[in-house]
LUMDO-487786 format. One record per residue: y, x, z of N, C-alpha, C in turn. Coordinates in steps of 0.1 Angstrom, whole numbers, padded with zeros to 4 digits, always signed. Example, Ala and Ser with C-alpha at 12.3 -4.5 7.8 and 13.67 -1.06 7.14 Angstrom:
% LUMDO-487786
-0057+0132+0078-0045+0123+0078-0033+0132+0078-0022+0128+0071-0011+0137+0071+0000+0129+0079
This chain:
% LUMDO-487786
+1104+0703+1268+1113+0714+1263+1112+0726+1271+1110+0737+1265+1108+0750+1273+1116+0761+1266+1117+0772+1273+1122+0784+1267+1136+0788+1272+1141+0781+1282+1154+0784+1287+1155+0798+1293+1144+0804+1297+1144+0817+1304+1143+0829+1295+1143+0827+1282+1142+0838+1273+1153+0848+1274+1151+0860+1274+1161+0870+1275+1169+0873+1262+1182+0872+1262+1190+0875+1250+1191+0891+1250+1189+0897+1238+1189+0911+1237+1203+0917+1242+1202+0926+1251+1214+0933+1256+1223+0925+1265+1218+0913+1269+1226+0904+1278+1226+0909+1292+1237+0908+1299+1237+0911+1313+1230+0900+1321+1228+0902+1334+1222+0892+1343+1231+0880+1343+1244+0882+1345+1253+0871+1345+1254+0863+1333+1253+0870+1321+1253+0863+1308+1240+0855+1307+1229+0860+1311+1216+0852+1310+1217+0840+1319+1223+0842+1331+1224+0831+1341+1232+0820+1335+1244+0823+1330+1253+0813+1325+1247+0807+1312+1240+0815+1304+1234+0810+1292+1223+0800+1295+1215+0802+1306+1205+0793+1310+1210+0780+1315+1221+0780+1322+1228+0768+1327+1233+0760+1315+1239+0767+1305+1244+0760+1294+1233+0753+1286+1222+0761+1285+1210+0756+1277+1205+0743+1284+1203+0744+1297+1198+0732+1304+1207+0720+1302+1220+0722+1303+1229+0710+1302+1228+0704+1288+1228+0713+1278+1228+0708+1264+1215+0701+1260+1204+0707+1264+1191+0700+1260+1190+0687+1267+1195+0685+1279+1195+0672+1286+1204+0663+1278+1216+0667+1274+1225+0658+1267+1220+0654+1253+1211+0662+1248+1205+0659+1235+1193+0649+1236+1189+0646+1248+1179+0636+1250+1165+0641+1253+1164+0654+1255+1151+0660+1260+1149+0655+1274+1136+0653+1278+1133+0647+1291+1127+0656+1301+1121+0667+1296+1114+0676+1305+1117+0691+1303+1120+0698+1313+1122+0713+1312+1111+0720+1319+1103+0728+1311+1093+0737+1317+1099+0750+1320+1096+0755+1332+1101+0768+1336+1090+0776+1342+1085+0786+1336+1074+0794+1341+1077+0802+1353+1070+0799+1364+1071+0808+1376+1062+0820+1374+1051+0818+1366+1043+0829+1363+1038+0836+1375+1040+0850+1376+1036+0858+1387+1047+0862+1396+1059+0856+1394+1071+0860+1401+1076+0850+1411+1083+0855+1421+1090+0846+1430+1102+0840+1423+1107+0829+1428+1119+0822+1422+1131+0830+1426+1138+0836+1416+1150+0843+1419+1162+0833+1417+1174+0837+1421+1186+0828+1420+1188+0824+1406+1185+0832+1396+1187+0829+1382+1180+0817+1378+1166+0817+1380+1159+0805+1375+1159+0794+1385+1162+0797+1398+1163+0786+1407+1175+0777+1404+1186+0783+1401+1198+0775+1398+1196+0768+1384+1190+0774+1375+1187+0767+1362+1178+0755+1364+1168+0756+1373+1160+0745+1376+1168+0734+1382+1177+0737+1392+1186+0727+1398+1195+0721+1388+1199+0729+1378+1208+0723+1367+1200+0713+1359+1187+0715+1356+1179+0706+1349+1177+0693+1357+1175+0695+1370+1173+0683+1379+1186+0675+1380+1197+0682+1381+1210+0675+1382+1213+0668+1369+1208+0673+1358+1210+0666+1345+1200+0654+1343+1191+0652+1353+1182+0640+1352+1169+0643+1345+1166+0656+1342+1154+0659+1335+1142+0660+1345+1130+0658+1340+1118+0662+1348+1116+0677+1348+1109+0682+1357+1108+0696+1359+1093+0700+1358+1090+0709+1349+1076+0715+1348+1076+0729+1353+1066+0733+1361+1065+0746+1367+1052+0752+1364+1051+0764+1359+1039+0771+1356+1036+0783+1365+1024+0783+1371+1021+0794+1381+1008+0800+1378+1006+0813+1380+0994+0820+1380+0988+0819+1394+0980+0809+1396+0975+0806+1410+0968+0817+1417+0960+0825+1411+0953+0835+1419+0962+0846+1426+0974+0847+1421+0983+0857+1426+0991+0853+1438+0990+0840+1442+0999+0834+1453+0990+0830+1465+0996+0831+1477+0989+0825+1488+0992+0810+1487+0982+0802+1490+0984+0788+1488+0994+0782+1497+0996+0787+1510+1006+0781+1519+1020+0783+1513+1023+0795+1508+1036+0798+1502+1038+0790+1489+1028+0789+1481+1029+0782+1468+1031+0767+1470+1022+0761+1479+1023+0747+1482+1037+0743+1487+1042+0751+1496+1056+0748+1501+1066+0749+1491+1066+0759+1482+1076+0759+1471+1075+0747+1462+1063+0743+1458+1061+0732+1449+1066+0719+1456+1062+0717+1468+1067+0705+1476+1082+0704+1476+1088+0716+1478+1103+0716+1479+1109+0712+1466+1103+0717+1455+1109+0714+1442+1106+0699+1439+1095+0694+1443+1093+0680+1441+1103+0671+1449+1106+0676+1461+1116+0669+1469+1130+0670+1462+1133+0682+1457+1147+0684+1451+1148+0675+1439+1137+0673+1431+1138+0666+1419+1136+0651+1421+1133+0647+1433+1131+0632+1436+1118+0628+1430+1108+0637+1431+1094+0633+1426+1093+0634+1411+1100+0643+1405+1100+0644+1390+1094+0658+1386+1085+0663+1394+1080+0677+1392+1065+0676+1388+1061+0683+1377+1047+0685+1373+1045+0700+1374+1033+0704+1378+1029+0718+1378+1017+0721+1369+1017+0733+1363+1005+0738+1356+1001+0750+1363+0988+0752+1365+0983+0764+1371+0973+0770+1361+0974+0784+1361+0966+0792+1351+0959+0803+1359+0948+0808+1354+0941+0819+1360+0948+0833+1358+0956+0834+1347+0962+0847+1344+0952+0855+1336+0958+0865+1329+0949+0874+1320+0954+0888+1319+0966+0891+1322+0971+0905+1321+0966+0914+1332+0961+0925+1329+0956+0934+1339+0967+0939+1349+0979+0941+1343+0990+0946+1351+0994+0937+1362+0993+0924+1359+0997+0914+1369+0988+0914+1381+0975+0916+1379+0965+0916+1390+0967+0930+1397+0969+0940+1390+0971+0953+1396+0983+0954+1405+0994+0947+1401+1006+0947+1408+1005+0940+1422+0996+0930+1422+0994+0922+1434+0982+0927+1442+0975+0937+1437+0964+0942+1444+0952+0932+1445+0952+0923+1435+0941+0913+1434+0931+0917+1423+0918+0919+1427+0908+0922+1416+0908+0911+1406+0908+0915+1394+0908+0905+1383+0895+0897+1383+0884+0904+1387+0871+0897+1388+0871+0886+1397+0881+0885+1406+0881+0874+1416+0890+0862+1411+0895+0863+1399+0906+0853+1395+0901+0839+1395+0889+0836+1391+0884+0823+1390+0882+0817+1405+0875+0825+1413+0873+0821+1427+0886+0818+1434+0896+0827+1433+0909+0826+1439+0916+0814+1433+0915+0812+1421+0921+0800+1414+0917+0787+1420+0904+0785+1420+0898+0772+1425+0901+0771+1440+0900+0781+1448+0903+0780+1462+0918+0777+1465+0926+0783+1457+0941+0781+1459+0944+0766+1456+0938+0761+1445+0941+0747+1441+0935+0738+1452+0923+0740+1457+0918+0732+1468+0926+0733+1480+0930+0745+1484+0938+0746+1496+0951+0739+1495+0958+0740+1484+0971+0733+1482+0970+0718+1484+0959+0713+1478+0957+0698+1479+0956+0694+1494+0949+0702+1502+0947+0699+1516+0961+0701+1523+0968+0711+1520+0981+0714+1527+0991+0703+1524+0990+0696+1512+1000+0686+1509+0996+0672+1516+0984+0671+1521+0979+0659+1526+0976+0659+1541+0975+0670+1547+0970+0671+1561+0981+0678+1570+0981+0673+1582+0990+0680+1592+0985+0693+1596+0972+0695+1596+0966+0707+1601+0955+0711+1592+0955+0724+1587+0945+0729+1578+0938+0741+1583+0925+0742+1583+0917+0753+1587+0909+0756+1575+0913+0766+1566+0906+0768+1553+0897+0780+1555+0885+0779+1550+0875+0790+1550+0869+0791+1536+0873+0800+1528+0868+0802+1515+0862+0816+1514+0857+0820+1502+0852+0833+1500+0863+0843+1500+0875+0839+1494+0886+0848+1492+0898+0845+1502+0899+0833+1506+0911+0828+1514+0906+0823+1527+0913+0827+1538+0910+0822+1551+0923+0821+1558+0927+0809+1563+0939+0807+1570+0939+0794+1579+0948+0794+1588+0949+0782+1597+0964+0778+1597+0966+0765+1596+0980+0760+1598+0980+0749+1608+0981+0753+1621+0981+0742+1631+0994+0734+1630+0993+0722+1635+1004+0712+1635+1016+0719+1642+1028+0716+1638+1040+0723+1643+1048+0715+1653+1043+0704+1658+1050+0696+1667+1049+0681+1665+1057+0674+1672+1056+0659+1672+1065+0653+1661+1075+0660+1656+1084+0655+1646+1076+0651+1633+1079+0639+1628+1071+0635+1616+1074+0643+1604+1087+0649+1604+1090+0657+1592+1087+0671+1594+1080+0675+1604+1076+0689+1607+1062+0690+1612+1053+0682+1605+1039+0682+1609+1032+0694+1606+1037+0703+1598+1030+0715+1595+1039+0724+1587+1035+0736+1583+1043+0745+1576+1046+0741+1562+1039+0732+1556+1042+0727+1542+1047+0713+1542+1059+0711+1537+1065+0698+1536+1057+0689+1527+1058+0676+1530+1052+0666+1521+1060+0665+1508+1053+0666+1497+1060+0663+1484+1063+0648+1483+1073+0644+1475+1076+0630+1472+1064+0623+1466+1058+0629+1456+1047+0623+1449+1034+0624+1458+1027+0614+1460+1015+0614+1469+1003+0610+1460+0992+0617+1463+0990+0627+1473+0996+0641+1470+1000+0643+1457+1007+0655+1454+1013+0654+1440+1021+0663+1436+1027+0663+1422+1015+0664+1412+1018+0659+1400+1008+0661+1389+1004+0675+1387+0991+0678+1387+0986+0692+1385+0979+0692+1372+0984+0701+1363+0977+0704+1350+0971+0718+1351+0959+0719+1344+0953+0733+1343+0956+0738+1329+0962+0749+1328+0964+0756+1315+0951+0763+1312+0945+0759+1301+0932+0765+1298+0930+0766+1283+0922+0777+1279+0920+0779+1264+0905+0778+1261+0896+0784+1270+0882+0785+1268+0875+0771+1271+0864+0769+1265+0856+0757+1267+0853+0754+1282+0848+0765+1289+0844+0763+1303+0856+0759+1311+0867+0765+1309+0879+0762+1317+0884+0748+1314+0883+0744+1301+0887+0730+1298+0878+0720+1304+0865+0722+1305+0857+0713+1312+0860+0713+1327+0864+0724+1333+0868+0725+1347+0880+0717+1349+0890+0718+1340+0902+0711+1341+0900+0696+1342+0890+0691+1334+0887+0677+1334+0882+0672+1347+0876+0681+1355+0869+0677+1367+0878+0679+1379+0888+0688+1379+0895+0691+1392+0910+0689+1391+0915+0685+1380+0930+0684+1379+0934+0670+1373+0947+0668+1373+0952+0656+1368+0953+0656+1353+0952+0668+1347+0952+0669+1333+0951+0684+1328+0951+0685+1315+0949+0698+1308+0962+0701+1300+0967+0713+1302+0979+0718+1294+0974+0727+1284+0975+0723+1271+0971+0731+1260+0981+0742+1258+0976+0754+1257+0986+0766+1256+0991+0768+1242+1000+0777+1240+1006+0780+1227+0997+0788+1219+0986+0793+1225+0977+0803+1217+0968+0796+1207+0963+0785+1210+0952+0779+1202+0958+0772+1190+0949+0772+1179+0953+0765+1167+0950+0750+1168+0956+0742+1159+0953+0728+1159+0938+0725+1157+0932+0732+1148+0918+0730+1145+0909+0732+1157+0912+0742+1165+0905+0744+1177+0908+0733+1188+0921+0730+1189+0925+0720+1198+0918+0706+1196+0917+0703+1183+0911+0690+1180+0896+0689+1185+0889+0700+1183+0875+0700+1189+0875+0700+1204+0885+0707+1210+0885+0708+1224+0889+0696+1231+0898+0688+1224+0902+0675+1230+0889+0666+1232+0880+0666+1222+0868+0658+1223+0859+0664+1234+0859+0677+1236+0851+0683+1247+0857+0679+1260+0870+0679+1261+0877+0676+1274+0874+0661+1278+0875+0652+1268+0873+0638+1271+0858+0635+1275+0849+0643+1269+0835+0641+1273+0833+0645+1287+0839+0657+1291+0838+0662+1305+0844+0652+1314+0856+0647+1311+0863+0637+1319+0855+0625+1321+0849+0620+1311+0841+0607+1312+0828+0610+1321+0822+0622+1319+0811+0625+1328+0814+0626+1342+0827+0629+1345+0832+0630+1359+0838+0617+1364+0838+0607+1355+0844+0594+1359+0859+0594+1361+0866+0603+1352+0880+0604+1354+0887+0602+1341+0900+0600+1342+0909+0598+1330+0921+0607+1331+0919+0620+1330+0931+0629+1331+0939+0629+1319+0951+0635+1321+0961+0636+1310+0958+0648+1301+0964+0647+1289+0964+0659+1280+0978+0661+1275+0984+0673+1279+0997+0677+1275+0995+0690+1266+1005+0692+1258+1004+0704+1249+1017+0712+1250+1016+0725+1251+1027+0734+1250+1026+0741+1237+1036+0739+1228+1036+0744+1215+1049+0752+1212+1048+0763+1205+1059+0770+1200+1064+0763+1188+1077+0762+1186+1083+0754+1175+1096+0760+1170+1099+0758+1158+1112+0761+1152+1115+0752+1140+1126+0745+1141+1130+0736+1131+1143+0741+1123+1142+0741+1110+1153+0746+1102+1153+0737+1089+1162+0741+1080+1164+0732+1068+1151+0732+1059+1143+0743+1060+1131+0744+1052+1122+0754+1059+1109+0755+1054+1099+0764+1060+1103+0778+1059+1108+0782+1047+1112+0796+1045+1123+0801+1055+1133+0792+1056+1144+0796+1066+1139+0797+1080+1130+0788+1084+1124+0788+1097+1116+0801+1100+1107+0804+1091+1099+0816+1093+1107+0829+1093+1117+0830+1084+1125+0842+1084+1134+0843+1096+1138+0832+1102+1146+0832+1114+1138+0837+1126+1126+0833+1127+1118+0837+1139+1111+0850+1137+1110+0855+1125+1102+0867+1122+1105+0879+1131+1119+0882+1133+1122+0894+1141+1118+0892+1156+1116+0880+1160+1112+0877+1174+1097+0876+1175+1091+0869+1166+1076+0866+1167+1067+0877+1162+1071+0885+1153+1062+0895+1148+1059+0905+1160+1069+0910+1167+1066+0919+1178+1059+0911+1190+1063+0898+1191+1057+0890+1202+1042+0889+1200+1037+0885+1188+1023+0884+1186+1016+0897+1186+1023+0908+1181+1016+0921+1181+1014+0926+1195+1023+0923+1204+1022+0926+1218+1010+0918+1224+1010+0905+1221+1000+0897+1227+0986+0901+1222+0985+0905+1209+0972+0909+1204+0968+0923+1210+0977+0932+1212+0974+0945+1218+0969+0943+1232+0975+0933+1240+0971+0931+1253+0958+0923+1255+0953+0918+1244+0941+0910+1244+0943+0896+1248+0955+0890+1244+0958+0877+1247+0949+0867+1241+0942+0871+1230+0933+0861+1224+0918+0863+1228+0916+0871+1238+0902+0873+1242+0895+0861+1248+0903+0851+1253+0897+0839+1259+0897+0828+1248+0902+0830+1236+0901+0820+1226+0888+0819+1220+0884+0808+1214+0871+0806+1207+0870+0817+1196+0858+0820+1193+0855+0830+1182+0861+0826+1169+0868+0835+1163+0874+0833+1150+0889+0828+1151+0894+0826+1163+0908+0822+1165+0915+0834+1170+0923+0840+1161+0929+0853+1163+0944+0853+1163+0950+0863+1170+0965+0865+1169+0969+0876+1160+0959+0881+1152+0962+0892+1143+0964+0887+1129+0970+0895+1120+0972+0891+1106+0987+0890+1104+0991+0884+1092+1005+0882+1089+1010+0871+1098+1024+0871+1099+1030+0861+1107+1027+0847+1101+1028+0846+1088+1025+0833+1081+1011+0828+1085+1001+0837+1086+0988+0833+1089+0987+0828+1104+0994+0836+1112+0993+0833+1127+0999+0820+1130+1011+0816+1124+1018+0804+1128+1012+0791+1122+1004+0792+1111+0998+0780+1106+0988+0774+1115+0991+0762+1119+0982+0755+1128+0985+0758+1143+0994+0768+1145+0997+0772+1159+1011+0768+1162+1020+0769+1153+1034+0766+1156+1038+0753+1149+1047+0745+1155+1053+0734+1148+1066+0740+1142+1066+0742+1129+1076+0750+1123+1079+0745+1109+1092+0746+1105+1095+0743+1091+1107+0733+1091+1108+0725+1081+1118+0715+1080+1116+0704+1090+1126+0695+1091+1123+0683+1100+1111+0675+1096+1109+0674+1083+1097+0666+1078+1084+0674+1082+1084+0687+1080+1073+0695+1084+1070+0694+1099+1080+0695+1107+1078+0694+1122+1073+0680+1126+1078+0670+1120+1074+0656+1123+1059+0654+1120+1055+0660+1108+1042+0659+1104+1032+0665+1114+1036+0677+1118+1028+0684+1128+1027+0677+1141+1038+0672+1146+1038+0665+1159+1030+0652+1158+1030+0646+1147+1022+0633+1145+1007+0637+1146+1003+0648+1142+0989+0652+1143+0984+0652+1158+0993+0657+1167+0990+0658+1181+0990+0644+1187+1000+0636+1183+1000+0622+1188+0987+0615+1184+0982+0617+1172+0970+0611+1167+0958+0615+1175+0958+0627+1181+0948+0631+1190+0948+0625+1204+0959+0617+1207+0961+0611+1220+0968+0620+1230+0974+0630+1226+0982+0639+1235+0994+0632+1239+0996+0631+1253+1007+0622+1258+1021+0629+1257+1021+0642+1260+1034+0649+1261+1033+0662+1254+1043+0666+1245+1044+0679+1239+1056+0686+1244+1054+0698+1249+1065+0706+1253+1068+0717+1242+1080+0718+1238+1084+0727+1227+1091+0739+1232+1086+0751+1229+1093+0763+1232+1100+0768+1219+1113+0768+1219+1120+0771+1207+1129+0783+1209+1126+0792+1218+1134+0804+1220+1125+0815+1226+1126+0827+1220+1118+0838+1225+1128+0850+1226+1123+0860+1233+1131+0873+1233+1132+0878+1219+1144+0882+1215+1147+0886+1202+1153+0876+1193+1154+0863+1198+1161+0853+1191+1174+0850+1200+1185+0849+1193+1197+0846+1201+1197+0832+1206+1205+0830+1216+1206+0816+1222+1211+0806+1211+1220+0810+1203+1226+0801+1193+1215+0798+1182+1207+0808+1179+1196+0805+1169+1186+0795+1176+1183+0797+1189+1174+0788+1195+1180+0774+1196+1193+0773+1198+1200+0760+1199+1200+0753+1186+1201+0761+1175+1201+0755+1161+1188+0746+1160+1177+0752+1164+1164+0745+1163+1164+0733+1172+1168+0735+1185+1169+0724+1195+1177+0712+1190+1188+0715+1184+1197+0704+1179+1191+0697+1167+1185+0704+1158+1180+0698+1146+1167+0690+1150+1159+0695+1159+1147+0688+1164+1151+0675+1170+1162+0676+1178+1167+0664+1186+1173+0653+1176+1180+0657+1166+1187+0648+1158+1178+0642+1146+1169+0651+1141+1161+0647+1129+1146+0645+1131+1141+0649+1142+1126+0648+1144+1123+0639+1156+1128+0641+1167+1124+0633+1179+1127+0618+1178+1138+0614+1171+1140+0599+1170+1128+0592+1163+1120+0599+1155+1109+0593+1149+1098+0589+1158+1098+0595+1170+1087+0593+1180+1092+0585+1192+1104+0579+1191+1109+0571+1202+1108+0556+1199
């Protein structure tokens, strides 16, 4: 379950804060098991930190998404380890390379270095979670973390996560090369919201071939945008004011540049959502989810709220999905 951080139009910071807490509590009460909260390129502020704690307190698993090239691995490894401790070992992370020019410009990181920094950050974090002392020498990253003393709980600057050797690491990837890489270096692949089902079906086979060649059996999780209403027309008209500008903005920024040829975010909203969103009546949504289960995808995360959609409109979908769709898969 994702989307708790969507901004309500005109809402104050306090209203967003309280709304996120209420969202977390209700989705947990409805039986959702996992809350994804994107860290993206930002530090954890009190707003999303407390919302994460609310999800943990409600007994949910926690999913965290980061743009790895923009963070120093010592800082990021420490944050992830602390969230894994806070959740009692119920944290999964997804790491992505990032794609927006403005994000790299804001951090002073050349975008041409994103792949190298991504792989070095991932490698460095794995070392930091498992070793008392790390001396890392990469092309982009160089640092030393000498042991901090004799106390077992203070062996270095990065605390040990509950999960050993580290929390589950998924790589968010769209392109074929990145998907092959995920099969070789991570615990799994997180399918993004951008790709269509037809593309995903081909890439699942590609991922499994790469995993088999590497002698590994990684996970496949999917992040899908979704909206459930009494019928398809009601669903599409409800999300139209939010998703038309959303996809127009993504297309303008080149969000589909890493997608396979022919997979585009342009055209009518009806064309864009087909095969990309789990949307429509409960029967429509169940049919779409079943397709992903048939591919062998273990976990599907549903984002049912976007900027431009009110919290109540989002909750309408969350409640209907919980009462009329998810019981079919338990």
